[in-house]
C-alpha positions as a LaTeX table, in Angstrom:
\begin{tabular}{lrrr}
\hline
Residue & $x$ (\AA) & $y$ (\AA) & $z$ (\AA) \\
\hline
Met1 & $-79.24$ & $-3.38$ & 16.62 \\
Lys2 & $-77.94$ & $-7.40$ & 18.01 \\
Arg3 & $-77.25$ & $-7.80$ & 14.35 \\
Ser4 & $-74.66$ & $-5.39$ & 13.67 \\
Phe5 & $-73.33$ & $-5.96$ & 16.99 \\
Asp6 & $-72.83$ & $-10.20$ & 16.24 \\
Ala7 & $-71.04$ & $-8.55$ & 13.32 \\
Met8 & $-69.04$ & $-6.55$ & 14.91 \\
Glu9 & $-67.56$ & $-8.59$ & 16.56 \\
Ala10 & $-67.72$ & $-11.40$ & 13.54 \\
Lys11 & $-65.04$ & $-8.23$ & 11.92 \\
Pro12 & $-61.68$ & $-9.51$ & 12.31 \\
Val13 & $-59.89$ & $-6.56$ & 15.12 \\
Phe14 & $-55.72$ & $-6.26$ & 14.19 \\
Leu15 & $-54.59$ & $-5.94$ & 17.61 \\
Ser16 & $-51.29$ & $-3.64$ & 18.63 \\
Lys17 & $-48.57$ & $-5.34$ & 19.49 \\
Glu18 & $-48.12$ & $-3.95$ & 22.99 \\
Glu19 & $-51.94$ & $-5.25$ & 23.05 \\
Arg20 & $-50.91$ & $-8.42$ & 22.18 \\
Gln21 & $-48.41$ & $-8.86$ & 24.74 \\
Arg22 & $-50.70$ & $-7.65$ & 27.58 \\
Leu23 & $-53.51$ & $-9.90$ & 26.23 \\
Ala24 & $-50.82$ & $-13.13$ & 26.46 \\
Leu25 & $-49.56$ & $-11.68$ & 30.61 \\
Glu26 & $-53.54$ & $-11.83$ & 30.90 \\
Arg27 & $-53.90$ & $-15.17$ & 29.34 \\
Arg28 & $-50.52$ & $-16.68$ & 30.90 \\
Gln29 & $-51.13$ & $-15.45$ & 35.21 \\
Ala30 & $-55.05$ & $-16.59$ & 34.16 \\
Ala31 & $-53.52$ & $-20.33$ & 34.11 \\
Val32 & $-50.98$ & $-19.85$ & 36.72 \\
Ala33 & $-53.95$ & $-18.88$ & 38.96 \\
Asp34 & $-56.20$ & $-22.25$ & 37.17 \\
Gln35 & $-53.05$ & $-24.64$ & 38.24 \\
Arg36 & $-52.23$ & $-23.32$ & 41.57 \\
Arg37 & $-56.81$ & $-23.62$ & 42.30 \\
Ser38 & $-56.40$ & $-27.17$ & 41.22 \\
Ala39 & $-53.67$ & $-28.11$ & 43.05 \\
Leu40 & $-54.87$ & $-26.13$ & 46.35 \\
Asp41 & $-58.65$ & $-28.72$ & 44.95 \\
Ile42 & $-56.98$ & $-31.74$ & 44.61 \\
Leu43 & $-55.56$ & $-31.19$ & 48.74 \\
Gln44 & $-58.68$ & $-30.66$ & 49.80 \\
Ser45 & $-60.33$ & $-33.35$ & 47.86 \\
Leu46 & $-57.63$ & $-35.61$ & 49.80 \\
Pro47 & $-58.92$ & $-37.29$ & 53.10 \\
Arg48 & $-57.81$ & $-35.78$ & 56.45 \\
Pro49 & $-55.07$ & $-38.28$ & 58.31 \\
Pro50 & $-57.31$ & $-39.08$ & 61.69 \\
Pro51 & $-55.20$ & $-37.28$ & 64.82 \\
Pro52 & $-52.84$ & $-39.75$ & 66.61 \\
Pro53 & $-53.82$ & $-40.98$ & 69.38 \\
Pro54 & $-52.42$ & $-39.58$ & 72.78 \\
Pro55 & $-49.25$ & $-40.47$ & 74.23 \\
Ser56 & $-49.78$ & $-42.40$ & 77.74 \\
Gly57 & $-50.35$ & $-41.12$ & 80.52 \\
Ala58 & $-51.27$ & $-37.89$ & 79.14 \\
Pro59 & $-55.02$ & $-36.17$ & 80.85 \\
Arg60 & $-57.79$ & $-36.72$ & 78.49 \\
Asp61 & $-59.66$ & $-33.64$ & 77.39 \\
Ser62 & $-62.96$ & $-34.68$ & 78.93 \\
Ser63 & $-64.44$ & $-31.50$ & 76.81 \\
Ser64 & $-62.72$ & $-33.61$ & 73.15 \\
Ser65 & $-64.69$ & $-36.90$ & 73.63 \\
His66 & $-68.38$ & $-34.86$ & 74.48 \\
Arg67 & $-68.23$ & $-31.70$ & 71.51 \\
Asp68 & $-71.34$ & $-29.22$ & 72.51 \\
Pro69 & $-73.63$ & $-28.87$ & 69.77 \\
Ser70 & $-72.98$ & $-25.00$ & 68.85 \\
Asp71 & $-69.31$ & $-26.58$ & 67.31 \\
Arg72 & $-70.89$ & $-28.88$ & 65.74 \\
Asp73 & $-72.59$ & $-25.99$ & 63.84 \\
Arg74 & $-70.18$ & $-24.09$ & 64.03 \\
Gly75 & $-67.88$ & $-26.68$ & 62.28 \\
Asp76 & $-70.50$ & $-27.60$ & 59.23 \\
Arg77 & $-71.42$ & $-22.98$ & 58.67 \\
Gly78 & $-67.32$ & $-23.91$ & 57.62 \\
Asp79 & $-67.39$ & $-26.53$ & 55.80 \\
Arg80 & $-70.77$ & $-25.02$ & 53.69 \\
Asp81 & $-68.90$ & $-22.32$ & 53.41 \\
Arg82 & $-65.29$ & $-23.72$ & 52.03 \\
Asp83 & $-68.01$ & $-25.77$ & 49.26 \\
Arg84 & $-69.37$ & $-22.67$ & 47.46 \\
Asp85 & $-65.63$ & $-20.90$ & 47.59 \\
Arg86 & $-65.08$ & $-23.96$ & 45.55 \\
Asp87 & $-68.26$ & $-23.93$ & 43.86 \\
Arg88 & $-67.53$ & $-20.16$ & 43.01 \\
Arg89 & $-63.84$ & $-20.54$ & 41.50 \\
Arg90 & $-64.71$ & $-23.09$ & 39.34 \\
Asp91 & $-67.57$ & $-21.06$ & 38.15 \\
Asp92 & $-64.86$ & $-18.71$ & 37.11 \\
Asp93 & $-62.63$ & $-20.90$ & 35.95 \\
Ser94 & $-64.72$ & $-21.87$ & 34.04 \\
Arg95 & $-66.21$ & $-18.37$ & 32.50 \\
Arg96 & $-62.82$ & $-17.13$ & 32.21 \\
Asp97 & $-62.12$ & $-20.46$ & 30.33 \\
Arg98 & $-64.81$ & $-19.35$ & 28.06 \\
Asp99 & $-63.94$ & $-16.52$ & 27.34 \\
Arg100 & $-60.45$ & $-17.18$ & 26.96 \\
Asp101 & $-61.87$ & $-19.62$ & 23.85 \\
Arg102 & $-64.60$ & $-17.17$ & 23.18 \\
Asp103 & $-61.11$ & $-14.45$ & 22.17 \\
Arg104 & $-59.56$ & $-17.06$ & 20.62 \\
Asp105 & $-62.10$ & $-18.13$ & 17.97 \\
Arg106 & $-62.13$ & $-14.47$ & 17.17 \\
Asp107 & $-59.01$ & $-13.41$ & 16.80 \\
Glu108 & $-59.78$ & $-16.95$ & 14.51 \\
Pro109 & $-60.63$ & $-15.40$ & 11.84 \\
Ser110 & $-58.67$ & $-12.50$ & 11.35 \\
Arg111 & $-55.18$ & $-14.53$ & 11.51 \\
Arg112 & $-57.17$ & $-17.06$ & 8.56 \\
Asp113 & $-57.56$ & $-13.71$ & 6.12 \\
Arg114 & $-53.52$ & $-12.65$ & 6.90 \\
Asp115 & $-52.06$ & $-15.91$ & 5.88 \\
Arg116 & $-54.04$ & $-16.01$ & 2.86 \\
Asp117 & $-53.61$ & $-12.94$ & 1.69 \\
Arg118 & $-49.96$ & $-13.18$ & 2.55 \\
Asp119 & $-49.83$ & $-15.70$ & 0.63 \\
Arg120 & $-52.15$ & $-15.04$ & $-3.10$ \\
Asp121 & $-49.57$ & $-11.69$ & $-2.25$ \\
Arg122 & $-46.52$ & $-14.84$ & $-2.69$ \\
Glu123 & $-48.17$ & $-16.58$ & $-5.33$ \\
His124 & $-48.96$ & $-13.20$ & $-6.89$ \\
Arg125 & $-45.53$ & $-12.15$ & $-6.51$ \\
Asp126 & $-44.08$ & $-16.02$ & $-7.91$ \\
Arg127 & $-45.94$ & $-15.24$ & $-11.51$ \\
Glu128 & $-44.83$ & $-11.66$ & $-11.70$ \\
Arg129 & $-41.22$ & $-12.84$ & $-11.45$ \\
Gly130 & $-42.15$ & $-16.35$ & $-13.62$ \\
Glu131 & $-43.00$ & $-13.73$ & $-16.29$ \\
Arg132 & $-40.72$ & $-11.66$ & $-16.01$ \\
Asp133 & $-38.57$ & $-13.90$ & $-16.42$ \\
Lys134 & $-39.71$ & $-15.63$ & $-19.38$ \\
Asp135 & $-39.66$ & $-11.91$ & $-21.67$ \\
Arg136 & $-35.86$ & $-12.27$ & $-20.56$ \\
Glu137 & $-35.15$ & $-15.18$ & $-22.00$ \\
Lys138 & $-37.82$ & $-14.20$ & $-24.98$ \\
Asp139 & $-35.61$ & $-11.07$ & $-26.14$ \\
Arg140 & $-32.47$ & $-13.07$ & $-25.88$ \\
Leu141 & $-33.40$ & $-15.48$ & $-28.08$ \\
Glu142 & $-35.03$ & $-13.65$ & $-30.60$ \\
Lys143 & $-31.31$ & $-11.09$ & $-30.34$ \\
Met144 & $-29.24$ & $-14.28$ & $-30.81$ \\
Ala145 & $-31.51$ & $-15.19$ & $-33.29$ \\
Glu146 & $-31.36$ & $-11.80$ & $-35.10$ \\
Arg147 & $-27.17$ & $-12.15$ & $-35.01$ \\
Glu148 & $-27.16$ & $-15.86$ & $-36.15$ \\
Arg149 & $-29.55$ & $-14.37$ & $-39.38$ \\
Glu150 & $-27.57$ & $-11.33$ & $-39.62$ \\
Lys151 & $-24.19$ & $-14.21$ & $-39.42$ \\
Glu152 & $-25.60$ & $-15.96$ & $-42.61$ \\
Leu153 & $-26.88$ & $-13.30$ & $-44.43$ \\
Glu154 & $-23.10$ & $-11.51$ & $-43.84$ \\
Ala155 & $-20.89$ & $-15.42$ & $-44.48$ \\
Ile156 & $-23.49$ & $-15.92$ & $-48.28$ \\
Lys157 & $-22.61$ & $-11.62$ & $-49.47$ \\
Glu158 & $-18.71$ & $-12.15$ & $-48.54$ \\
Gln159 & $-18.93$ & $-16.10$ & $-50.84$ \\
Tyr160 & $-20.79$ & $-14.14$ & $-53.20$ \\
Leu161 & $-19.30$ & $-10.84$ & $-53.41$ \\
Gly162 & $-15.95$ & $-10.77$ & $-51.47$ \\
Ser163 & $-15.10$ & $-9.03$ & $-49.02$ \\
Lys164 & $-14.38$ & $-5.38$ & $-48.47$ \\
Lys165 & $-11.04$ & $-4.74$ & $-46.71$ \\
Pro166 & $-10.89$ & $-0.86$ & $-44.99$ \\
Lys167 & $-8.32$ & 1.18 & $-47.02$ \\
Lys168 & $-6.21$ & 2.65 & $-45.24$ \\
Arg169 & $-5.48$ & 6.49 & $-45.64$ \\
Val170 & $-2.54$ & 7.19 & $-47.17$ \\
Ile171 & $-0.53$ & 10.52 & $-46.54$ \\
Lys172 & 0.46 & 13.04 & $-48.88$ \\
Pro173 & 3.44 & 14.28 & $-48.85$ \\
Ser174 & 1.91 & 17.66 & $-48.33$ \\
Glu175 & $-0.70$ & 17.10 & $-45.39$ \\
Lys176 & 2.64 & 15.42 & $-43.64$ \\
Phe177 & 5.42 & 17.70 & $-44.94$ \\
Arg178 & 3.35 & 21.01 & $-44.61$ \\
Phe179 & 4.93 & 24.28 & $-43.63$ \\
Ser180 & 4.15 & 27.06 & $-42.03$ \\
Phe181 & 5.14 & 30.45 & $-41.85$ \\
Asp182 & 2.95 & 31.19 & $-38.39$ \\
Trp183 & 5.42 & 31.27 & $-35.43$ \\
Glu184 & 5.25 & 29.95 & $-32.31$ \\
Asn185 & 6.20 & 32.81 & $-28.66$ \\
Thr186 & 8.68 & 30.59 & $-27.83$ \\
Glu187 & 10.59 & 30.15 & $-31.12$ \\
Asp188 & 10.90 & 33.84 & $-30.93$ \\
Thr189 & 14.77 & 34.47 & $-29.87$ \\
Ser190 & 15.15 & 38.19 & $-30.64$ \\
Arg191 & 14.85 & 38.85 & $-26.73$ \\
Asp192 & 16.93 & 36.79 & $-24.41$ \\
Met193 & 14.07 & 35.37 & $-21.46$ \\
Asn194 & 16.88 & 35.19 & $-18.47$ \\
Met195 & 17.21 & 38.84 & $-16.68$ \\
Leu196 & 20.28 & 39.28 & $-16.51$ \\
Tyr197 & 20.73 & 39.85 & $-21.06$ \\
Gln198 & 18.36 & 41.80 & $-21.60$ \\
Ala199 & 19.59 & 44.28 & $-20.43$ \\
Pro200 & 22.91 & 44.34 & $-22.00$ \\
His201 & 25.91 & 47.07 & $-21.21$ \\
Glu202 & 27.87 & 48.00 & $-23.83$ \\
Ala203 & 31.45 & 47.82 & $-24.22$ \\
Arg204 & 33.72 & 50.78 & $-24.27$ \\
Leu205 & 36.85 & 50.55 & $-26.17$ \\
Leu206 & 39.74 & 52.00 & $-25.16$ \\
Tyr207 & 40.30 & 55.30 & $-27.49$ \\
Gly208 & 39.51 & 53.23 & $-30.45$ \\
Arg209 & 42.53 & 50.09 & $-29.68$ \\
Gly210 & 40.05 & 47.60 & $-30.62$ \\
Phe211 & 35.77 & 46.62 & $-32.28$ \\
Leu212 & 32.93 & 45.16 & $-31.97$ \\
Ala213 & 32.20 & 42.21 & $-34.58$ \\
Gly214 & 29.54 & 42.73 & $-36.83$ \\
Ile215 & 29.11 & 46.37 & $-36.94$ \\
Asp216 & 30.51 & 49.00 & $-38.94$ \\
Arg217 & 33.87 & 49.90 & $-38.31$ \\
Arg218 & 33.80 & 53.40 & $-39.36$ \\
Glu219 & 30.48 & 54.61 & $-37.25$ \\
Gln220 & 33.29 & 52.50 & $-34.19$ \\
Lys221 & 35.72 & 54.80 & $-35.26$ \\
Lys222 & 33.74 & 57.83 & $-35.43$ \\
Ala223 & 31.49 & 56.67 & $-31.57$ \\
Ala224 & 36.00 & 55.88 & $-30.71$ \\
Ala225 & 36.76 & 59.47 & $-31.40$ \\
Val226 & 34.17 & 61.46 & $-30.32$ \\
Phe227 & 34.70 & 59.36 & $-26.63$ \\
Glu228 & 37.60 & 60.25 & $-27.06$ \\
Lys229 & 37.20 & 64.27 & $-27.21$ \\
Glu230 & 34.54 & 64.18 & $-24.52$ \\
Thr231 & 36.68 & 62.07 & $-21.77$ \\
Arg232 & 39.92 & 64.47 & $-22.28$ \\
Ala233 & 37.69 & 67.80 & $-22.11$ \\
Glu234 & 36.99 & 66.50 & $-19.08$ \\
Gln235 & 39.74 & 65.79 & $-17.75$ \\
Arg236 & 40.80 & 69.54 & $-18.45$ \\
Arg237 & 37.59 & 70.64 & $-17.22$ \\
Lys238 & 38.89 & 68.69 & $-13.58$ \\
Phe239 & 42.11 & 69.78 & $-12.73$ \\
Gly240 & 42.22 & 73.32 & $-14.95$ \\
Val241 & 44.12 & 72.91 & $-18.04$ \\
Glu242 & 43.25 & 75.35 & $-20.97$ \\
Asp243 & 42.66 & 73.82 & $-24.60$ \\
Arg244 & 45.22 & 73.89 & $-26.36$ \\
Pro245 & 45.28 & 74.52 & $-30.85$ \\
Glu246 & 46.75 & 71.68 & $-31.05$ \\
Asp247 & 44.45 & 69.63 & $-28.82$ \\
Asp248 & 41.70 & 70.71 & $-31.62$ \\
Val249 & 44.25 & 69.97 & $-34.34$ \\
Ala250 & 44.51 & 67.05 & $-34.18$ \\
Asp251 & 40.86 & 66.31 & $-32.36$ \\
Lys252 & 39.29 & 66.99 & $-36.20$ \\
Lys253 & 42.29 & 64.69 & $-38.13$ \\
Lys254 & 40.90 & 62.07 & $-36.11$ \\
Ala255 & 37.24 & 62.82 & $-37.85$ \\
Ala256 & 38.43 & 63.00 & $-40.62$ \\
Ala257 & 40.23 & 59.73 & $-40.52$ \\
Ala258 & 36.73 & 57.62 & $-39.04$ \\
Glu259 & 35.21 & 59.06 & $-41.62$ \\
Met260 & 37.93 & 57.42 & $-44.21$ \\
Tyr261 & 37.51 & 53.73 & $-45.09$ \\
Asp262 & 41.16 & 52.06 & $-44.89$ \\
Ala263 & 41.64 & 48.84 & $-47.06$ \\
Phe264 & 40.25 & 46.11 & $-44.37$ \\
Asp265 & 37.02 & 48.38 & $-44.15$ \\
Met266 & 37.35 & 47.98 & $-48.65$ \\
Arg267 & 36.96 & 44.49 & $-48.11$ \\
Val268 & 35.21 & 43.64 & $-45.12$ \\
Asp269 & 33.71 & 46.40 & $-44.34$ \\
Arg270 & 31.46 & 47.74 & $-48.06$ \\
His271 & 27.68 & 46.15 & $-48.16$ \\
Trp272 & 26.70 & 43.09 & $-50.65$ \\
Ser273 & 24.37 & 45.88 & $-52.93$ \\
Glu274 & 27.65 & 48.34 & $-53.19$ \\
Lys275 & 29.58 & 45.19 & $-54.56$ \\
Gly276 & 29.92 & 43.03 & $-58.61$ \\
Ile277 & 28.98 & 39.99 & $-58.69$ \\
Glu278 & 32.79 & 38.75 & $-58.46$ \\
Glu279 & 33.64 & 40.80 & $-55.73$ \\
Met280 & 30.84 & 38.86 & $-53.33$ \\
Thr281 & 32.17 & 35.72 & $-50.50$ \\
Glu282 & 31.02 & 33.71 & $-48.66$ \\
Arg283 & 30.46 & 35.43 & $-46.34$ \\
Asp284 & 27.86 & 38.33 & $-48.68$ \\
Trp285 & 26.05 & 35.49 & $-50.01$ \\
Arg286 & 25.38 & 33.98 & $-47.06$ \\
Ile287 & 23.92 & 38.34 & $-45.63$ \\
Phe288 & 22.68 & 37.85 & $-49.33$ \\
Arg289 & 20.32 & 34.61 & $-48.46$ \\
Glu290 & 19.51 & 36.14 & $-44.65$ \\
Asp291 & 18.19 & 39.01 & $-46.06$ \\
Phe292 & 15.48 & 37.96 & $-48.20$ \\
Asn293 & 15.00 & 34.24 & $-45.76$ \\
Ile294 & 16.72 & 32.00 & $-48.71$ \\
Ser295 & 17.51 & 28.63 & $-47.86$ \\
Tyr296 & 17.65 & 25.65 & $-50.49$ \\
Lys297 & 17.33 & 21.17 & $-49.25$ \\
Gly298 & 19.71 & 19.64 & $-52.86$ \\
Ser299 & 22.94 & 19.08 & $-54.27$ \\
Arg300 & 25.01 & 21.30 & $-56.29$ \\
Ile301 & 22.74 & 24.17 & $-55.91$ \\
Pro302 & 24.26 & 27.21 & $-57.77$ \\
Arg303 & 23.75 & 31.09 & $-56.17$ \\
Pro304 & 20.82 & 33.16 & $-56.31$ \\
Met305 & 20.29 & 36.47 & $-58.88$ \\
Arg306 & 20.71 & 39.59 & $-57.08$ \\
Asn307 & 18.66 & 41.80 & $-60.10$ \\
Trp308 & 17.58 & 40.76 & $-63.51$ \\
Pro309 & 20.35 & 42.31 & $-65.51$ \\
Glu310 & 23.01 & 38.88 & $-63.76$ \\
Ser311 & 19.89 & 36.54 & $-64.31$ \\
Lys312 & 20.89 & 35.67 & $-67.71$ \\
Leu313 & 18.19 & 35.31 & $-68.80$ \\
Gly314 & 17.84 & 36.26 & $-72.68$ \\
Thr315 & 17.10 & 39.23 & $-74.52$ \\
Glu316 & 14.02 & 39.63 & $-75.31$ \\
Leu317 & 12.93 & 37.89 & $-71.13$ \\
Leu318 & 14.94 & 40.95 & $-69.84$ \\
Arg319 & 12.82 & 43.39 & $-72.44$ \\
Ala320 & 9.99 & 42.16 & $-71.35$ \\
Ile321 & 10.22 & 41.98 & $-68.16$ \\
Glu322 & 10.69 & 45.71 & $-67.96$ \\
Lys323 & 8.73 & 46.31 & $-70.21$ \\
Val324 & 5.68 & 45.20 & $-67.90$ \\
Gly325 & 7.39 & 46.75 & $-64.29$ \\
Tyr326 & 9.19 & 44.07 & $-62.89$ \\
Lys327 & 11.92 & 45.90 & $-61.40$ \\
Lys328 & 13.28 & 43.65 & $-58.63$ \\
Pro329 & 12.57 & 39.41 & $-58.80$ \\
Ser330 & 11.16 & 38.23 & $-56.11$ \\
Pro331 & 12.50 & 36.01 & $-53.37$ \\
Ile332 & 11.67 & 32.22 & $-54.83$ \\
Gln333 & 12.63 & 33.77 & $-58.40$ \\
Met334 & 16.01 & 34.44 & $-57.01$ \\
Ala335 & 16.26 & 31.14 & $-55.42$ \\
Ala336 & 14.65 & 29.32 & $-58.73$ \\
Ile337 & 15.44 & 31.23 & $-61.65$ \\
Pro338 & 18.57 & 30.20 & $-61.63$ \\
Leu339 & 17.46 & 26.06 & $-60.32$ \\
Gly340 & 15.95 & 26.21 & $-63.69$ \\
Leu341 & 17.97 & 27.07 & $-66.15$ \\
Gln342 & 20.40 & 24.66 & $-65.38$ \\
Gln343 & 17.05 & 22.62 & $-66.29$ \\
Arg344 & 16.34 & 20.85 & $-63.43$ \\
Asp345 & 13.46 & 19.28 & $-60.97$ \\
Val346 & 12.37 & 22.49 & $-58.39$ \\
Ile347 & 9.65 & 22.59 & $-55.28$ \\
Gly348 & 9.62 & 26.40 & $-54.03$ \\
Ile349 & 7.09 & 26.91 & $-50.68$ \\
Ala350 & 7.09 & 31.20 & $-50.45$ \\
Glu351 & 4.51 & 33.53 & $-49.34$ \\
Thr352 & 2.82 & 35.38 & $-51.34$ \\
Asp353 & 0.67 & 39.06 & $-51.13$ \\
\hline
\end{tabular}
């Protein structure tokens, strides 16, 4: 049991911060008390000065020259008590010093162990850091040597085999000028996005005295005759006028006149399909190209052909075309065959079925 207690005392004791502060405060208080007791002992050990002589003329105390033996014994007893107290305080001080030395000796191994562990950890960290630095430097040198070897090999290959220059990608004209047949929503001009023009009002021309451009004149005349007839009938009903036979005859004449072409209509209002090739005007050829979506790029371009008989092909070719069953040429044939007959180079783009 005693050996176990000795082992427990030899084992380092770890104290908390509050306990260390409390022990330091107690040691400080004990040191201050020791200093005070030492100063008091020094003062008591000094010889006392003799009492001053009584002044002349003062009455002498007869009891001071002749002391009572009991008073002398009481004084000796007080001196012994003071000596005993001084010895007791000295013993307490020595015992406290021994306890303090024992505590310091008990804490000393644990402090040395802590310092030793801290130094060992620091050395271990320094050793690991040094090893990592060495490994990093080794990797850097290996990579640098590898790059130098690769550069040397590239230099040797370039010296004996020549350097390879990267080829520049050549864009073909077919890729650069590729034609797209797809329409985007932004290219749709069939409907105006402005709200003011989405619901246009038709012009009501007064009694056929004017015509709208781009619309068949004969149809406009018919619409004007009907509008005039309805307007007159409404006016008669409003004012209570009866219909006369002369008015009916006049309306019939106007309707018959609207069905007929005049000289201007015969020159302008006929469609290009109703005209011969010698009657075709620039306006007719433009409408013809728009109908078949034909467009050209070039100079001195001949007129497109409208049908096979106007193509100026040989009789045998026309007979073969008729035998195969091609009744009508396609738009690309209408535009390309006249150019081919002039022995000109043609690049055509067309949709296929």
